[in-house]
N, C-alpha and C positions, 0 to 999 in steps of 0.2 A: 234890949239889944239882942239877946239870944233868940228871942222869938222872931225878930225881923230877919236875922241871919238864916233861921230855919225856913221862913217863908220864901226868902230869896233863893235858897238852895232848891226848895221844892219847885219853884217857878222855873228855874233853869233846867231841872230834870224834865219837867213837863214840856218845855220848849224843845229840848233835844228829842224827846219821844215823838212829838208832833212832826218835827223835821224828818225823823227817820220814817214815819208813816207816809209822809208826802213825797219825799225824795228817794226812798229806798228802791222802789221799782225802776225809777229812771236811772239810778246809780248802777243797779245790776245790769240794766240794758247796755249802758255805756261800758261797763266792765266786760261784757260779752263781746262787744264790738272791738274793744282794744285787744283782748286776748286772741280773738280770731284774726285780727290784722297781724299781730306778731307771729302767730303760728304759721300763717300762710306765707308771710315774707321770709321767715327763717327757713321754712321748708323749701321755698324756691331758691334761696341763697345756698343752702347746703346741697340739695339734690339736683337742681338745674344748673346753677352756676359752679358747683363743685368747690365751694369755699368752706372754711371752718366756721364753727358757731361763733367764736370770739370775733372774727372779722365781720360777721353779720351783726353781732351785738353792737359793734362800734358804728356801723351804718345806721342802725335803728335808734340809737340813743337820742333823747331820753325816754322815748316811748316804751322801751324794754326795761327800764329801771326797776319797777316794782314787780315785774312779771317773771315767774320762774319758767324756764324753757328746758324741755327734755327732748333730746333727739331719740327717736324710736328706730334704731338701726334695723331691727328685725321686721318692722312693718313699713320701712321707708317713709317715715312721717315725723312730725314734730307735735308735741303736746305743750301748750302754753297754759299756765294756771296762775290764778291770782287769789288773794285772800285765803291762803293755805288750802287751795284746792276747791274752794267754794264756787269759783267760776273757772271753767276749764273748756278749752277748745282744742281740737286736733285737726291738723292738715296732713293729708297723705299724698305721696308722690305717685303719679301714674306715668309710666314710661311713654315718652312721645307726646304726652298731653300736659305735663307740668303738675302743679300741686293744686288741690282743692280742699276746702273745709268740709268737715264731716261732723 
């Protein structure tokens, strides 16, 4: 019984590792798209529309739920990060042109 349980646990760990190898790059690409979208939308909301971050957060829910957003007042931009900073995108405001990702 113990041996079967050990083999089952080893098989599950192997499947998780295989899934991470196969889906990891795709997941990181999707995370970059999501954080970029949030950074750009919040930048436009704050600097173009002149709204507060919390109002922007309410508009973008649930896409903003797991993403940490930081307004960079000194650079007129917004930094969005996911997975404790592993994925990070920044959007900057350019007067007269709006916001762009960097």
